[in-house]
Structures are given as structure tokens and as C-alpha cells.
DSSP file (Angstrom, degrees, kcal/mol; ACC not computed):
  #  RESIDUE AA STRUCTURE BP1 BP2  ACC     N-H-->O    O-->H-N    N-H-->O    O-->H-N    TCO  KAPPA ALPHA  PHI   PSI    X-CA   Y-CA   Z-CA
    1    1 A M    >         0   0    0      0, 0.0     3,-0.8     0, 0.0    16,-0.1   0.000 360.0 360.0 360.0  55.3   33.0  -22.5  -22.0
    2    2 A H  T 3   +     0   0    0      1,-0.2    15,-0.0    15,-0.0     0, 0.0   0.640 360.0  54.3 -74.7 -14.3   36.0  -21.0  -20.3
    3    3 A L  T 3  S+     0   0    0      2,-0.1    -1,-0.2     0, 0.0     0, 0.0   0.532  78.2 110.3 -97.0  -6.5   34.2  -17.9  -19.2
    4    4 A V  S <  S-     0   0    0     -3,-0.8     5,-0.1     1,-0.1    16,-0.0  -0.527  74.5-117.5 -71.3 126.2   31.3  -19.5  -17.4
    5    5 A P    >>  -     0   0    0      0, 0.0     3,-2.1     0, 0.0     4,-0.7  -0.266  24.4-111.2 -62.4 151.6   31.5  -19.0  -13.6
    6    6 A A  G >4 S+     0   0    0      1,-0.3     3,-1.0     2,-0.2     4,-0.4   0.861 116.3  58.7 -53.5 -41.0   31.9  -22.2  -11.6
    7    7 A E  G 34 S+     0   0    0      1,-0.3    -1,-0.3     2,-0.1     3,-0.1   0.687 114.8  36.8 -68.2 -14.8   28.4  -21.9  -10.1
    8    8 A R  G X4 S+     0   0    0     -3,-2.1     3,-1.5     1,-0.1    -1,-0.3   0.383  88.1  99.3-112.4   1.0   26.9  -21.9  -13.6
    9    9 A A  T << S+     0   0    0     -3,-1.0    -2,-0.1    -4,-0.7    -3,-0.1   0.801  80.6  52.9 -61.7 -31.3   29.2  -24.5  -15.2
   10   10 A G  T 3  S+     0   0    0     -4,-0.4    -1,-0.3    -3,-0.1     2,-0.1   0.526  85.2 108.4 -86.0  -3.9   26.8  -27.4  -14.8
   11   11 A L  S <  S-     0   0    0     -3,-1.5     2,-0.2     1,-0.1    -3,-0.0  -0.435  77.7-102.9 -75.1 148.5   23.9  -25.7  -16.5
   12   12 A R        -     0   0    0     -2,-0.1     2,-0.3     2,-0.0    -1,-0.1  -0.471  40.5-176.0 -73.5 136.8   22.8  -26.8  -19.9
   13   13 A T        -     0   0    0     -2,-0.2     3,-0.2     1,-0.1    -1,-0.0  -0.909  23.7-159.3-127.0 157.8   23.7  -24.7  -22.9
   14   14 A I  S    S+     0   0    0     -2,-0.3     2,-0.6     1,-0.2    -1,-0.1   0.830  92.6  23.3 -98.2 -54.4   22.9  -24.9  -26.6
   15   15 A D    >>  -     0   0    0      1,-0.2     4,-1.9     2,-0.0     3,-0.7  -0.790  68.6-178.0-119.1  86.3   25.7  -22.8  -28.1
   16   16 A G  H 3> S+     0   0    0     -2,-0.6     4,-1.8     1,-0.3    -1,-0.2   0.831  81.3  53.7 -52.9 -41.3   28.6  -22.8  -25.6
   17   17 A H  H 3> S+     0   0    0      1,-0.2     4,-1.8     2,-0.2    -1,-0.3   0.850 109.2  48.9 -66.6 -33.4   30.8  -20.6  -27.6
   18   18 A R  H <> S+     0   0    0     -3,-0.7     4,-2.6     2,-0.2    -1,-0.2   0.832 105.3  58.5 -75.0 -30.2   28.1  -17.9  -27.9
   19   19 A V  H  X S+     0   0    0     -4,-1.9     4,-2.5     2,-0.2    -2,-0.2   0.925 107.5  47.2 -60.8 -44.1   27.5  -18.2  -24.1
   20   20 A C  H  X S+     0   0    0     -4,-1.8     4,-2.4     2,-0.2    -2,-0.2   0.895 111.6  50.4 -64.7 -39.7   31.2  -17.2  -23.6
   21   21 A D  H  X S+     0   0    0     -4,-1.8     4,-2.2     2,-0.2    -1,-0.2   0.906 111.4  49.3 -64.0 -39.2   30.8  -14.3  -26.2
   22   22 A A  H  X S+     0   0    0     -4,-2.6     4,-2.3     2,-0.2    -2,-0.2   0.911 110.1  49.8 -65.4 -42.8   27.6  -13.2  -24.2
   23   23 A I  H  X S+     0   0    0     -4,-2.5     4,-2.1     1,-0.2    -2,-0.2   0.923 112.0  48.7 -62.4 -43.3   29.5  -13.3  -20.9
   24   24 A A  H  < S+     0   0    0     -4,-2.4    -1,-0.2     1,-0.2    -2,-0.2   0.892 110.7  51.1 -62.2 -39.6   32.3  -11.3  -22.4
   25   25 A A  H  < S+     0   0    0     -4,-2.2    -2,-0.2     1,-0.2    -1,-0.2   0.878 108.7  50.7 -67.7 -38.0   29.8   -8.7  -23.8
   26   26 A V  H  < S+     0   0    0     -4,-2.3    -2,-0.2    -5,-0.1    -1,-0.2   0.916  92.8 179.5 -65.9 -43.3   28.1   -8.3  -20.5
   27   27 A G     <  -     0   0    0     -4,-2.1    -1,-0.1    -5,-0.2    -2,-0.1  -0.302  39.4  -4.5  76.6-159.2   31.4   -7.7  -18.7
   28   28 A E     >  -     0   0    0      1,-0.1     4,-2.0    -4,-0.1     3,-0.5  -0.403  62.7-125.9 -73.8 143.2   32.0   -6.9  -15.1
   29   29 A P  H  > S+     0   0    0      0, 0.0     4,-2.5     0, 0.0     5,-0.2   0.855 110.6  56.1 -58.4 -36.3   28.9   -6.5  -12.8
   30   30 A D  H  > S+     0   0    0      2,-0.2     4,-2.2     1,-0.2     5,-0.1   0.881 106.6  49.9 -64.6 -36.3   30.2   -3.0  -11.7
   31   31 A H  H  > S+     0   0    0     -3,-0.5     4,-2.0     2,-0.2    -1,-0.2   0.902 111.1  48.9 -65.3 -42.5   30.4   -1.8  -15.3
   32   32 A V  H  X S+     0   0    0     -4,-2.0     4,-2.5     2,-0.2    -2,-0.2   0.910 111.3  50.2 -63.7 -43.2   26.8   -3.1  -15.8
   33   33 A R  H  X S+     0   0    0     -4,-2.5     4,-2.8     2,-0.2     5,-0.2   0.907 107.7  53.6 -62.8 -42.9   25.6   -1.3  -12.6
   34   34 A T  H  X S+     0   0    0     -4,-2.2     4,-2.0     1,-0.2    -1,-0.2   0.922 113.0  42.8 -59.2 -44.6   27.3    2.0  -13.7
   35   35 A W  H  X S+     0   0    0     -4,-2.0     4,-2.8     2,-0.2     5,-0.2   0.893 112.5  53.4 -70.1 -38.0   25.5    1.9  -17.0
   36   36 A A  H  X S+     0   0    0     -4,-2.5     4,-2.2     1,-0.2    -2,-0.2   0.914 109.7  48.9 -62.1 -41.1   22.2    0.9  -15.4
   37   37 A D  H  X S+     0   0    0     -4,-2.8     4,-1.7     2,-0.2    -1,-0.2   0.916 111.3  49.4 -61.3 -44.4   22.5    3.8  -13.0
   38   38 A R  H  X S+     0   0    0     -4,-2.0     4,-1.7     1,-0.2    -2,-0.2   0.914 111.7  48.3 -62.9 -43.5   23.2    6.2  -15.9
   39   39 A F  H  X S+     0   0    0     -4,-2.8     4,-1.5     1,-0.2    -1,-0.2   0.871 106.7  56.8 -66.4 -35.4   20.2    4.9  -17.9
   40   40 A S  H  < S+     0   0    0     -4,-2.2     4,-0.4     1,-0.2    -1,-0.2   0.868 106.4  50.2 -65.8 -33.2   17.9    5.2  -14.8
   41   41 A L  H >< S+     0   0    0     -4,-1.7     3,-0.7     1,-0.2    -1,-0.2   0.883 113.7  45.3 -67.7 -36.7   18.8    8.9  -14.6
   42   42 A L  H 3< S+     0   0    0     -4,-1.7    -2,-0.2     1,-0.2    -1,-0.2   0.681  97.1  75.5 -77.9 -18.2   18.0    9.3  -18.3
   43   43 A A  T 3< S+     0   0    0     -4,-1.5    -1,-0.2    -5,-0.1    -2,-0.2   0.676  74.9  88.3 -71.2 -16.0   14.8    7.3  -18.0
   44   44 A D  S <> S-     0   0    0     -3,-0.7     4,-2.8    -4,-0.4     5,-0.2  -0.729  74.9-143.7 -84.7 125.6   13.0   10.2  -16.3
   45   45 A P  H  > S+     0   0    0      0, 0.0     4,-2.3     0, 0.0     5,-0.2   0.861  98.4  51.4 -59.1 -37.4   11.4   12.5  -19.0
   46   46 A G  H  > S+     0   0    0      2,-0.2     4,-2.4     1,-0.2     5,-0.2   0.945 112.6  44.3 -63.8 -48.5   12.1   15.7  -17.0
   47   47 A R  H  > S+     0   0    0      1,-0.2     4,-2.6     2,-0.2     5,-0.2   0.913 114.3  50.3 -63.2 -41.1   15.8   14.8  -16.5
   48   48 A L  H  X S+     0   0    0     -4,-2.8     4,-2.8     1,-0.2    -1,-0.2   0.906 109.1  51.3 -63.5 -39.9   16.1   13.8  -20.1
   49   49 A A  H  X S+     0   0    0     -4,-2.3     4,-2.5    -5,-0.2    -1,-0.2   0.924 110.9  48.9 -62.1 -43.9   14.5   17.0  -21.3
   50   50 A L  H  X S+     0   0    0     -4,-2.4     4,-2.6     1,-0.2    -2,-0.2   0.930 112.4  48.1 -59.9 -45.1   17.0   19.0  -19.1
   51   51 A L  H  X S+     0   0    0     -4,-2.6     4,-2.8     1,-0.2    -2,-0.2   0.900 111.5  49.0 -64.0 -41.6   19.9   17.1  -20.5
   52   52 A L  H  X S+     0   0    0     -4,-2.8     4,-2.4     2,-0.2    -1,-0.2   0.906 111.4  50.3 -64.4 -39.1   18.7   17.5  -24.0
   53   53 A A  H  X S+     0   0    0     -4,-2.5     4,-2.5     2,-0.2     5,-0.4   0.934 114.3  44.2 -63.4 -46.0   18.3   21.3  -23.5
   54   54 A L  H  X S+     0   0    0     -4,-2.6     4,-1.8     1,-0.2    -2,-0.2   0.885 114.0  50.0 -66.4 -37.8   21.7   21.6  -22.0
   55   55 A H  H  < S+     0   0    0     -4,-2.8    -1,-0.2    -5,-0.2    -2,-0.2   0.894 117.6  39.3 -66.0 -39.0   23.3   19.5  -24.7
   56   56 A G  H  < S+     0   0    0     -4,-2.4    -2,-0.2    -5,-0.2    -1,-0.2   0.801 129.1  26.6 -82.1 -29.8   21.6   21.5  -27.5
   57   57 A A  H  < S-     0   0    0     -4,-2.5    -3,-0.2     1,-0.3    -2,-0.2   0.579  97.7-131.3-112.9 -12.5   22.0   25.0  -26.1
   58   58 A G     <  +     0   0    0     -4,-1.8    -1,-0.3    -5,-0.4    42,-0.1  -0.470  65.4   7.2  88.5-167.4   25.0   24.9  -23.8
   59   59 A P  S    S+     0   0    0      0, 0.0     2,-0.3     0, 0.0    42,-0.2  -0.204  70.9 175.5 -57.1 131.3   25.2   26.3  -20.2
   60   60 A L  E     -A  100   0A   0     40,-1.7    40,-3.2    38,-0.0     2,-0.1  -0.979  27.2-121.2-137.9 150.2   21.8   27.4  -18.9
   61   61 A A  E  >  -A   99   0A   0     -2,-0.3     4,-2.5    38,-0.3     5,-0.2  -0.425  35.5-104.2 -82.4 162.4   20.5   28.7  -15.6
   62   62 A V  H  > S+     0   0    0     36,-0.5     4,-2.3     1,-0.2     5,-0.2   0.912 120.1  49.6 -54.8 -47.8   17.7   27.0  -13.6
   63   63 A S  H  > S+     0   0    0      1,-0.2     4,-2.0     2,-0.2    -1,-0.2   0.894 111.7  48.6 -65.3 -38.0   15.1   29.5  -14.6
   64   64 A D  H  > S+     0   0    0      1,-0.2     4,-2.6     2,-0.2    -1,-0.2   0.890 111.3  50.0 -68.4 -36.6   16.0   29.3  -18.2
   65   65 A L  H  X S+     0   0    0     -4,-2.5     4,-2.3     2,-0.2     6,-0.4   0.871 107.7  54.5 -66.0 -36.0   15.8   25.5  -18.1
   66   66 A A  H  X>S+     0   0    0     -4,-2.3     4,-1.7    -5,-0.2     5,-0.8   0.916 111.5  44.2 -65.0 -42.9   12.4   25.7  -16.4
   67   67 A V  H  <5S+     0   0    0     -4,-2.0    -2,-0.2     2,-0.2    -1,-0.2   0.932 114.0  50.2 -64.6 -45.9   11.1   27.9  -19.3
   68   68 A A  H  <5S+     0   0    0     -4,-2.6    -2,-0.2     1,-0.2    -1,-0.2   0.849 122.2  31.4 -63.9 -35.3   12.7   25.6  -22.0
   69   69 A T  H  <5S-     0   0    0     -4,-2.3    -1,-0.2    -5,-0.2    -2,-0.2   0.588 102.7-120.5-101.7 -10.7   11.3   22.4  -20.5
   70   70 A G  T  <5 +     0   0    0     -4,-1.7     2,-0.2     1,-0.3    -3,-0.2   0.659  69.6 131.8  79.4  14.5    8.1   23.6  -19.0
   71   71 A M      < -     0   0    0     -5,-0.8    -1,-0.3    -6,-0.4     2,-0.2  -0.527  62.7-103.2 -93.3 163.4    9.1   22.4  -15.6
   72   72 A K     >  -     0   0    0     -2,-0.2     4,-2.3     1,-0.1     5,-0.2  -0.578  31.8-114.3 -81.9 152.5    8.9   24.4  -12.3
   73   73 A D  H  > S+     0   0    0      1,-0.2     4,-2.7    -2,-0.2     5,-0.2   0.881 116.4  52.8 -55.1 -41.5   12.1   25.9  -11.0
   74   74 A T  H  > S+     0   0    0      1,-0.2     4,-2.3     2,-0.2    -1,-0.2   0.895 109.0  48.9 -65.7 -39.0   12.0   23.6   -7.9
   75   75 A A  H  > S+     0   0    0      2,-0.2     4,-2.4     1,-0.2    -1,-0.2   0.898 111.3  50.6 -64.8 -39.2   11.7   20.5  -10.1
   76   76 A V  H  X S+     0   0    0     -4,-2.3     4,-2.9     2,-0.2     5,-0.2   0.934 110.9  49.1 -63.0 -46.5   14.6   21.6  -12.2
   77   77 A S  H  X S+     0   0    0     -4,-2.7     4,-1.9     1,-0.2    -2,-0.2   0.895 111.5  48.5 -61.7 -40.3   16.7   22.2   -9.2
   78   78 A Q  H  X S+     0   0    0     -4,-2.3     4,-1.8     2,-0.2    -1,-0.2   0.928 113.3  47.2 -65.9 -44.0   15.9   18.8   -7.7
   79   79 A A  H  X S+     0   0    0     -4,-2.4     4,-2.4     1,-0.2    -2,-0.2   0.917 111.6  50.9 -62.0 -44.7   16.7   17.1  -11.1
   80   80 A L  H  X S+     0   0    0     -4,-2.9     4,-2.7     1,-0.2    -1,-0.2   0.841 105.1  56.9 -65.1 -32.0   19.9   19.0  -11.4
   81   81 A R  H  X S+     0   0    0     -4,-1.9     4,-2.5    -5,-0.2    -1,-0.2   0.926 109.4  45.4 -63.1 -42.9   21.0   18.0   -7.9
   82   82 A L  H  X S+     0   0    0     -4,-1.8     4,-1.8     2,-0.2    -2,-0.2   0.922 115.2  47.0 -63.5 -44.6   20.6   14.3   -8.9
   83   83 A L  H  <>S+     0   0    0     -4,-2.4     5,-2.6     2,-0.2     6,-1.2   0.852 112.6  49.7 -68.1 -34.7   22.5   14.9  -12.1
   84   84 A R  H ><5S+     0   0    0     -4,-2.7     3,-1.5     4,-0.2    -2,-0.2   0.926 109.3  51.3 -69.1 -44.2   25.2   16.8  -10.4
   85   85 A T  H 3<5S+     0   0    0     -4,-2.5    -2,-0.2     1,-0.3    -1,-0.2   0.862 109.2  52.0 -57.9 -36.6   25.7   14.1   -7.7
   86   86 A A  T 3<5S-     0   0    0     -4,-1.8    -1,-0.3    -5,-0.2    -2,-0.2   0.520 116.0-117.4 -78.0  -6.2   26.0   11.6  -10.5
   87   87 A G  T < 5S+     0   0    0     -3,-1.5    -3,-0.2    -4,-0.2    -2,-0.1   0.711  84.2 114.9  78.4  18.7   28.7   13.6  -12.2
   88   88 A I  S   <S+     0   0    0     -5,-2.6    15,-2.7    -6,-0.2    16,-1.5   0.836  76.9  26.7 -90.4 -36.9   26.6   14.2  -15.3
   89   89 A V  E     -B  102   0A   0     -6,-1.2     2,-0.3    13,-0.3    13,-0.2  -0.842  64.6-161.9-122.7 163.6   26.2   18.0  -15.0
   90   90 A E  E     -B  101   0A   0     11,-2.2    11,-2.0    -2,-0.3     2,-0.4  -0.995  12.0-139.0-142.7 144.1   28.3   20.7  -13.4
   91   91 A G  E     -B  100   0A   0     -2,-0.3     2,-0.5     9,-0.2     9,-0.2  -0.841   9.8-161.5-105.3 143.0   27.3   24.2  -12.4
   92   92 A A  E     -B   99   0A   0      7,-2.5     7,-2.4    -2,-0.4     2,-0.3  -0.989  19.1-131.4-123.3 124.6   29.6   27.3  -12.9
   93   93 A K  E     -B   98   0A   0     -2,-0.5     2,-0.4     5,-0.2     5,-0.3  -0.566  22.4-179.4 -78.5 131.7   28.8   30.4  -10.9
   94   94 A D  E >   -B   97   0A   0      3,-3.9     3,-1.7    -2,-0.3     2,-0.5  -0.825  69.6 -57.9-129.5  90.7   28.7   33.7  -12.8
   95   95 A G  T 3  S-     0   0    0     -2,-0.4    -2,-0.0     1,-0.3     0, 0.0  -0.637 120.7 -19.0  69.6-122.6   28.0   36.3  -10.1
   96   96 A R  T 3  S+     0   0    0     -2,-0.5     2,-0.4    -3,-0.1    -1,-0.3   0.508 124.0  89.4 -91.4  -5.5   24.7   35.2   -8.5
   97   97 A I  E <   - B   0  94A   0     -3,-1.7    -3,-3.9   -36,-0.0     2,-0.6  -0.752  60.4-156.6 -97.7 135.5   23.8   33.0  -11.4
   98   98 A V  E     - B   0  93A   0     -2,-0.4   -36,-0.5    -5,-0.3     2,-0.5  -0.956   9.3-162.6-109.3 122.9   24.7   29.3  -11.7
   99   99 A R  E     -AB  61  92A   0     -7,-2.4    -7,-2.5    -2,-0.6     2,-0.3  -0.898   9.0-148.1-106.4 133.4   24.8   28.0  -15.3
  100  100 A Y  E     +AB  60  91A   0    -40,-3.2   -40,-1.7    -2,-0.5     2,-0.3  -0.720  17.8 175.3-103.0 149.4   24.7   24.2  -15.8
  101  101 A R  E     - B   0  90A   0    -11,-2.0   -11,-2.2    -2,-0.3     2,-0.5  -0.971  37.7-100.0-145.0 160.1   26.3   22.1  -18.5
  102  102 A V  E     + B   0  89A   0     -2,-0.3   -13,-0.3   -13,-0.2   -14,-0.1  -0.710  39.1 169.0 -81.3 125.5   26.7   18.5  -19.3
  103  103 A V        +     0   0    0    -15,-2.7     2,-0.7    -2,-0.5   -14,-0.2   0.579  46.1  95.5-114.1 -15.6   30.2   17.3  -18.4
  104  104 A D     >  -     0   0    0    -16,-1.5     4,-2.1     1,-0.2     5,-0.1  -0.708  58.5-158.3 -83.6 114.2   30.0   13.5  -18.7
  105  105 A E  H  > S+     0   0    0     -2,-0.7     4,-2.1     1,-0.2    -1,-0.2   0.861  89.7  53.5 -62.0 -38.6   31.3   12.5  -22.1
  106  106 A R  H  > S+     0   0    0      1,-0.2     4,-1.9     2,-0.2    -1,-0.2   0.910 110.3  47.4 -66.3 -39.0   29.4    9.2  -22.3
  107  107 A T  H  > S+     0   0    0      2,-0.2     4,-2.4     1,-0.2    -1,-0.2   0.888 108.6  55.4 -67.6 -37.0   26.1   10.9  -21.5
  108  108 A S  H  X S+     0   0    0     -4,-2.1     4,-1.8     1,-0.2    -2,-0.2   0.888 106.6  51.3 -59.7 -39.6   26.9   13.5  -24.2
  109  109 A E  H  X S+     0   0    0     -4,-2.1     4,-1.2     2,-0.2    -1,-0.2   0.904 110.2  48.2 -65.5 -41.1   27.3   10.7  -26.7
  110  110 A L  H  X S+     0   0    0     -4,-1.9     4,-1.7     1,-0.2     3,-0.3   0.897 109.1  54.1 -64.0 -38.8   24.0    9.2  -25.7
  111  111 A L  H  X S+     0   0    0     -4,-2.4     4,-2.3     1,-0.2    -1,-0.2   0.850 100.2  60.5 -65.4 -34.3   22.3   12.6  -26.0
  112  112 A K  H  X S+     0   0    0     -4,-1.8     4,-0.6     1,-0.2    -1,-0.2   0.904 108.0  45.4 -57.8 -41.4   23.6   13.0  -29.6
  113  113 A H  H >< S+     0   0    0     -4,-1.2     3,-0.5    -3,-0.3    -1,-0.2   0.874 112.7  50.0 -71.6 -36.8   21.7    9.9  -30.5
  114  114 A C  H 3< S+     0   0    0     -4,-1.7    -2,-0.2     1,-0.2    -1,-0.2   0.835 106.1  56.5 -69.7 -32.5   18.6   11.1  -28.7
  115  115 A A  H 3<        0   0    0     -4,-2.3    -1,-0.2     1,-0.2    -2,-0.2   0.634 360.0 360.0 -76.6 -15.0   18.6   14.5  -30.3
  116  116 A R    <<        0   0    0     -4,-0.6    -1,-0.2    -3,-0.5    -2,-0.1   0.512 360.0 360.0 -69.0 360.0   18.5   13.1  -33.9
């Protein structure tokens, strides 16, 4: 049980080798937090719909995303702000229009599974 932290070393285990495998699978707390944050962004149906639309259709403007998802423009803008801050989407200006696209590869991989 070489991976068990000192503060948990005295606790009773059934399969010590599996406990070490489980600790290795969980990994660093910062890594777990990063994925938990990503999943919390995807847990909102509106944000997930926006991401699926962007993943499936490519770069889209706020008004087009609103029509595609049935959301209001303001709700789309707020959701995109959160997704942009998290580094999941990025906007590219084309004149007065900003078109958004998914830029985070890990999120793109998750969306591939959601779209099936």
C-alpha cells in the first residue's frame, strides 16, 4: 500500500493492492478538479446544446446559436462568456459578427461521444 497517504495509512482495507490502483487512477487533486470543472460546464443543458451545435456545425454567431438551440440571445451570450473564460470556446471576429467555435480538444472528444 505504497500510495496511501500517511493520514490514511492506518485505515482498514480489504484489497490493499486495489486501493493503490484506485489512488493511481484518481491521480492528482488538481487534475480531478480540472475535470470536475469541465464536467460542471457540460452539465448545464443549455451550454451542452451550444457546444453540440458548435461541434456539429462549426463556427456560429450568437443569433444563429440562439435559433439552433431555442435559447434567447442573452442566454447564449452569457453561456458563451463562461465557456470562453474556461478556454472551451473562442470567438473570431468577422467584421461586426463574432463566430464561436470549440477550441478545447478534450471537450471536443467528449462531444464526439455525446453526439453519437
